[in-house]
C-alpha positions in Angstrom: -4.4 -49.4 -86.5 -7.7 -47.9 -87.5 -9.3 -45.0 -85.5 -12.8 -45.7 -84.0 -15.6 -43.1 -84.1 -15.1 -42.6 -80.4 -11.1 -41.9 -80.7 -11.7 -38.9 -83.2 -11.3 -35.8 -81.4 -11.2 -33.2 -84.3 -14.6 -33.8 -85.7 -16.5 -31.2 -87.9 -18.7 -30.1 -85.0 -15.6 -29.8 -82.7 -13.6 -27.8 -85.4 -16.4 -25.4 -85.8 -16.8 -24.8 -82.1 -13.0 -24.3 -81.9 -13.1 -21.8 -84.6 -15.6 -19.8 -82.9 -13.7 -20.0 -79.4 -10.6 -18.7 -81.2 -12.5 -15.9 -83.0 -14.0 -14.6 -79.6 -10.9 -12.7 -78.3 -10.2 -11.4 -81.9 -13.5 -10.0 -82.0 -13.4 -8.5 -78.7 -9.9 -6.8 -79.6 -11.4 -5.3 -82.8 -14.4 -4.0 -81.0 -12.2 -2.4 -78.4 -9.8 -1.1 -81.1 -12.7 0.7 -82.9 -12.2 -1.5 -85.9 -16.0 -2.2 -86.3 -15.9 -3.2 -90.0 -13.5 -6.1 -89.5 -15.4 -7.0 -86.2 -18.6 -7.2 -88.1 -17.0 -9.5 -90.7 -15.6 -11.8 -87.8 -19.0 -11.7 -86.2 -20.8 -12.7 -89.5 -18.2 -15.7 -90.0 -19.0 -17.0 -86.6 -22.7 -16.7 -87.3 -22.2 -18.8 -90.5 -20.4 -21.3 -88.4 -23.4 -21.5 -86.2 -25.8 -22.0 -89.1 -23.6 -24.8 -90.6 -23.7 -26.5 -87.2 -27.6 -26.2 -87.0 -28.1 -27.7 -90.6 -25.4 -30.5 -89.8 -27.6 -31.4 -86.7 -30.8 -31.3 -88.8 -29.3 -33.6 -91.5 -27.8 -36.0 -88.8 -31.4 -36.1 -87.1 -33.2 -36.7 -90.5 -30.8 -39.5 -91.7 -30.5 -41.1 -88.2 -34.5 -41.4 -88.1 -34.7 -42.9 -91.7 -32.5 -45.8 -91.2 
């Protein structure tokens, strides 16, 4: 049995969103615990995942328009 595109739940955009959702409580705990260096690192990683998502959307729009 082959999976259709509609059946795939864990795609790259969903995985990036899930990673940001899982990082949020960790980031909040680190700020409350005064561990600002590690909180900044987690914040930067979350920002990079946002940039990856933006570039992924731009590439997909570009390639969908050039079919």
